[in-house]
LOLO-870424 format. One record per residue: residue number from 1; residue in three letters; x, y, z of N, C-alpha, C in turn. Coordinates in steps of 0.1 Angstrom, whole numbers, plus 2048, in hexadecimal, padded with zeros to 3 digits. Layout:
<atoms>
+-----+------+-----+-----+-----+------+------+------+-----+-----+-----+
: pos : code : n_u : n_v : n_w : ca_u : ca_v : ca_w : c_u : c_v : c_w :
+-----+------+-----+-----+-----+------+------+------+-----+-----+-----+
: NUM :  ala :   X :   Y :   Z :    X :    Y :    Z :   X :   Y :   Z :
...
+-----+------+-----+-----+-----+------+------+------+-----+-----+-----+
</atoms>
This chain:
<atoms>
+-----+------+-----+-----+-----+------+------+------+-----+-----+-----+
: pos : code : n_u : n_v : n_w : ca_u : ca_v : ca_w : c_u : c_v : c_w :
+-----+------+-----+-----+-----+------+------+------+-----+-----+-----+
:   1 :  met : 7B2 : 79C : 6EE :  7B7 :  7A7 :  6F9 : 7BD : 79F : 704 :
:   2 :  ser : 7CA : 7A1 : 706 :  7D0 :  798 :  711 : 7CD : 79E : 722 :
:   3 :  ile : 7D0 : 796 : 729 :  7CE :  79A :  737 : 7D3 : 7A5 : 73A :
:   4 :  thr : 7E0 : 7A7 : 737 :  7E8 :  7B1 :  73A : 7E6 : 7BF : 732 :
:   5 :  asp : 7DD : 7BC : 726 :  7D7 :  7C9 :  722 : 7CA : 7CC : 727 :
:   6 :  val : 7C3 : 7C2 : 72C :  7B7 :  7C7 :  734 : 7BA : 7CF : 740 :
:   7 :  ile : 7C5 : 7CB : 746 :  7CA :  7D1 :  754 : 7CE : 7DD : 74F :
:   8 :  lys : 7D7 : 7E0 : 747 :  7DB :  7EE :  742 : 7CF : 7F5 : 740 :
:   9 :  lys : 7C7 : 7F1 : 738 :  7BB :  7FA :  734 : 7B4 : 7FD : 741 :
:  10 :  gly : 7B2 : 7F3 : 74C :  7A8 :  7F7 :  756 : 7B1 : 802 : 75E :
:  11 :  thr : 7BE : 801 : 760 :  7C7 :  80A :  765 : 7C5 : 81B : 75E :
:  12 :  met : 7C4 : 817 : 750 :  7C1 :  826 :  74B : 7B5 : 82B : 74A :
:  13 :  leu : 7AD : 822 : 74F :  79C :  826 :  750 : 79C : 82D : 75D :
:  14 :  gly : 7A7 : 82F : 765 :  7A5 :  836 :  76F : 7A1 : 82F : 77D :
:  15 :  leu : 7A3 : 822 : 77B :  79D :  818 :  788 : 7A7 : 81B : 794 :
:  16 :  gly : 7B3 : 821 : 790 :  7BC :  825 :  79D : 7BD : 819 : 7A4 :
:  17 :  leu : 7C8 : 812 : 7A3 :  7CB :  802 :  7AA : 7CB : 805 : 7BA :
:  18 :  ala : 7D1 : 811 : 7BD :  7D5 :  811 :  7CA : 7C7 : 812 : 7D5 :
:  19 :  thr : 7BC : 818 : 7CC :  7AE :  818 :  7D5 : 7A4 : 80F : 7CC :
:  20 :  leu : 7A9 : 807 : 7C7 :  7A2 :  7FC :  7C0 : 796 : 7F3 : 7C7 :
:  21 :  thr : 78B : 7F3 : 7C5 :  783 :  7EB :  7CF : 77D : 7DD : 7C9 :
:  22 :  lys : 77C : 7D3 : 7CD :  77B :  7C7 :  7C3 : 76D : 7C8 : 7BD :
:  23 :  glu : 763 : 7D0 : 7C2 :  756 :  7D3 :  7BB : 75A : 7DA : 7AE :
:  24 :  lys : 762 : 7E3 : 7AF :  767 :  7EC :  7A1 : 76F : 7E1 : 799 :
:  25 :  ala : 776 : 7DA : 79B :  77C :  7CD :  794 : 773 : 7C7 : 78F :
:  26 :  glu : 769 : 7C3 : 796 :  75F :  7BA :  791 : 755 : 7C2 : 785 :
:  27 :  glu : 754 : 7CB : 789 :  749 :  7D5 :  77F : 753 : 7D7 : 772 :
:  28 :  phe : 760 : 7DC : 772 :  769 :  7DB :  768 : 768 : 7CF : 75F :
:  29 :  ala : 769 : 7C2 : 767 :  76B :  7B5 :  75F : 75F : 7B3 : 756 :
:  30 :  gly : 754 : 7B5 : 75E :  746 :  7B4 :  75A : 743 : 7BA : 74E :
:  31 :  glu : 748 : 7C7 : 750 :  748 :  7CD :  741 : 751 : 7CA : 734 :
:  32 :  met : 75C : 7C4 : 738 :  764 :  7BD :  72E : 75D : 7B2 : 72B :
:  33 :  ile : 758 : 7A6 : 733 :  751 :  79D :  730 : 744 : 7A0 : 726 :
:  34 :  lys : 73D : 7A9 : 72A :  731 :  7AE :  722 : 735 : 7B2 : 715 :
:  35 :  lys : 73D : 7B8 : 715 :  743 :  7BE :  706 : 74A : 7B2 : 6FF :
:  36 :  gly : 74B : 7A8 : 704 :  751 :  79C :  6FC : 760 : 79C : 6F8 :
:  37 :  glu : 765 : 7A7 : 702 :  776 :  7A7 :  701 : 77D : 79C : 70A :
:  38 :  val : 775 : 796 : 714 :  77A :  78D :  71A : 76F : 780 : 71E :
:  39 :  ser : 776 : 775 : 722 :  76B :  76C :  725 : 768 : 76E : 734 :
:  40 :  lys : 75F : 764 : 73A :  75C :  765 :  74A : 767 : 760 : 751 :
:  41 :  ala : 76F : 756 : 74D :  779 :  751 :  752 : 783 : 75D : 754 :
:  42 :  glu : 787 : 763 : 748 :  793 :  76B :  747 : 78D : 779 : 751 :
:  43 :  gly : 780 : 77B : 752 :  77C :  786 :  759 : 77E : 785 : 76A :
:  44 :  gly : 77D : 778 : 76B :  783 :  773 :  77B : 791 : 775 : 77B :
:  45 :  lys : 798 : 773 : 773 :  7A8 :  774 :  775 : 7A9 : 783 : 775 :
:  46 :  ile : 7A2 : 78C : 76B :  7A5 :  799 :  76B : 7A2 : 79D : 77A :
:  47 :  val : 797 : 799 : 780 :  796 :  7A0 :  78E : 79F : 79D : 798 :
:  48 :  lys : 7A5 : 790 : 796 :  7AD :  78B :  7A1 : 7BB : 794 : 79E :
:  49 :  asp : 7BD : 796 : 78F :  7CC :  79F :  78E : 7C9 : 7AC : 793 :
:  50 :  leu : 7C1 : 7B1 : 791 :  7BC :  7BF :  793 : 7BF : 7C1 : 7A2 :
:  51 :  met : 7B7 : 7B7 : 7AB :  7BA :  7B7 :  7B8 : 7C5 : 7B7 : 7BB :
:  52 :  asp : 7CF : 7AB : 7B6 :  7DE :  7AB :  7BB : 7E4 : 7B6 : 7B8 :
:  53 :  lys : 7E3 : 7BC : 7AB :  7E9 :  7C8 :  7A9 : 7E6 : 7D4 : 7B1 :
:  54 :  ala : 7D8 : 7D5 : 7B5 :  7D3 :  7E1 :  7C0 : 7DB : 7DE : 7D0 :
:  55 :  arg : 7DC : 7D3 : 7D3 :  7E1 :  7CF :  7DF : 7F3 : 7D4 : 7DC :
:  56 :  asp : 7F6 : 7D0 : 7D2 :  806 :  7D2 :  7CF : 80A : 7E0 : 7D0 :
:  57 :  ala : 800 : 7E9 : 7C9 :  7FF :  7F7 :  7C7 : 7FF : 7FD : 7D7 :
:  58 :  glu : 7F5 : 7F9 : 7DD :  7F5 :  7FE :  7EA : 800 : 7FC : 7F4 :
:  59 :  lys : 804 : 7F2 : 7F3 :  812 :  7ED :  7FC : 81D : 7F5 : 7F7 :
:  60 :  asn : 81F : 7F9 : 7EA :  829 :  802 :  7E5 : 826 : 80E : 7E9 :
:  61 :  leu : 819 : 814 : 7E9 :  819 :  821 :  7EB : 817 : 824 : 7FB :
:  62 :  thr : 814 : 81A : 802 :  818 :  81C :  812 : 824 : 81C : 815 :
:  63 :  ser : 82E : 813 : 80E :  83D :  813 :  813 : 841 : 821 : 80C :
:  64 :  lys : 83E : 828 : 802 :  845 :  833 :  7FC : 840 : 83D : 805 :
:  65 :  ile : 835 : 83E : 80C :  831 :  84A :  815 : 836 : 848 : 820 :
:  66 :  ser : 838 : 83B : 826 :  841 :  837 :  833 : 84F : 840 : 833 :
:  67 :  asp : 854 : 83E : 826 :  864 :  83F :  823 : 862 : 84E : 823 :
:  68 :  glu : 85B : 854 : 81E :  85B :  862 :  81B : 857 : 86A : 827 :
:  69 :  ile : 850 : 865 : 832 :  84E :  86B :  83F : 85A : 86A : 847 :
:  70 :  ser : 85E : 85D : 847 :  86E :  85A :  84D : 878 : 865 : 849 :
:  71 :  lys : 879 : 867 : 83C :  884 :  870 :  839 : 880 : 880 : 83B :
:  72 :  thr : 874 : 881 : 83A :  870 :  890 :  842 : 873 : 893 : 84E :
:  73 :  leu : 86D : 888 : 857 :  871 :  889 :  864 : 880 : 88A : 867 :
:  74 :  ala : 887 : 884 : 862 :  898 :  885 :  861 : 89C : 892 : 85E :
:  75 :  lys : 896 : 897 : 853 :  899 :  8A3 :  84D : 896 : 8AF : 858 :
:  76 :  ala : 88B : 8AD : 85E :  886 :  8B6 :  869 : 88D : 8B7 : 875 :
:  77 :  gly : 896 : 8AC : 878 :  89B :  8AA :  883 : 894 : 8A2 : 890 :
:  78 :  leu : 889 : 89C : 889 :  87E :  896 :  897 : 882 : 889 : 894 :
:  79 :  val : 881 : 882 : 8A2 :  882 :  875 :  8A4 : 876 : 86E : 8A2 :
:  80 :  ser : 875 : 861 : 89C :  86C :  856 :  89C : 868 : 852 : 8A8 :
:  81 :  lys : 85C : 84C : 8A9 :  857 :  848 :  8B8 : 860 : 83C : 8BF :
:  82 :  lys : 866 : 834 : 8B4 :  86F :  827 :  8B8 : 87F : 831 : 8BE :
:  83 :  glu : 881 : 83A : 8B7 :  88B :  844 :  8BE : 889 : 849 : 8CC :
:  84 :  phe : 87C : 850 : 8CD :  878 :  854 :  8D9 : 876 : 84B : 8E3 :
:  85 :  asp : 872 : 83E : 8E1 :  86F :  834 :  8EB : 87D : 82E : 8EE :
:  86 :  ser : 886 : 830 : 8E7 :  893 :  829 :  8EB : 89A : 834 : 8F3 :
:  87 :  leu : 899 : 83F : 8F0 :  89E :  84D :  8F8 : 897 : 84A : 906 :
:  88 :  ala : 88A : 84B : 907 :  883 :  849 :  911 : 887 : 83F : 91B :
:  89 :  lys : 88C : 832 : 917 :  88E :  825 :  920 : 89E : 82A : 925 :
:  90 :  gln : 8A4 : 832 : 91A :  8B4 :  835 :  922 : 8B2 : 83F : 92E :
:  91 :  val : 8AB : 848 : 92B :  8A7 :  853 :  935 : 8A4 : 84A : 942 :
:  92 :  thr : 897 : 842 : 942 :  894 :  83B :  94C : 8A1 : 833 : 954 :
:  93 :  ser : 8A7 : 82C : 94B :  8B3 :  823 :  951 : 8BD : 82E : 957 :
:  94 :  leu : 8C0 : 83A : 950 :  8C9 :  846 :  956 : 8C3 : 84B : 965 :
:  95 :  glu : 8B6 : 84B : 966 :  8B2 :  851 :  973 : 8B0 : 847 : 97E :
:  96 :  lys : 8AF : 838 : 97B :  8B1 :  82E :  983 : 8BD : 82E : 989 :
:  97 :  lys : 8C9 : 82D : 980 :  8D7 :  82E :  982 : 8DB : 83B : 98E :
:  98 :  ile : 8D3 : 847 : 98A :  8D6 :  853 :  993 : 8D3 : 850 : 9A2 :
:  99 :  his : 8C5 : 84A : 9A2 :  8C0 :  849 :  9AE : 8C6 : 83E : 9B5 :
: 100 :  lys : 8CA : 833 : 9B0 :  8D4 :  829 :  9B6 : 8DE : 831 : 9BA :
: 101 :  ala : 8E4 : 838 : 9B7 :  8F3 :  83D :  9BB : 8F0 : 84A : 9C6 :
: 102 :  asn : 8E3 : 84D : 9C5 :  8E1 :  858 :  9D4 : 8DC : 850 : 9DD :
+-----+------+-----+-----+-----+------+------+------+-----+-----+-----+
</atoms>
């Protein structure tokens, strides 16, 4: 069984890469070693590969959520904090100009 097959099997077993903990990955690899499906060295590589995939999945999920929130705010006509802060600076600048003119 290749490392790729093991990772796919782990995913299908419901490890949920976005929420995978190192302990769960080690537990999974330990079971594979016990069953004789992989060597101890391969087990270590499996844990590393699973954790790398988990980090990538988490980053991807976070990015997608952020994009969806931005789209939803734009559709709702709401401004982002960055846009609000920019507008607040412009108002402050205009207020200073008005006070200088008076």
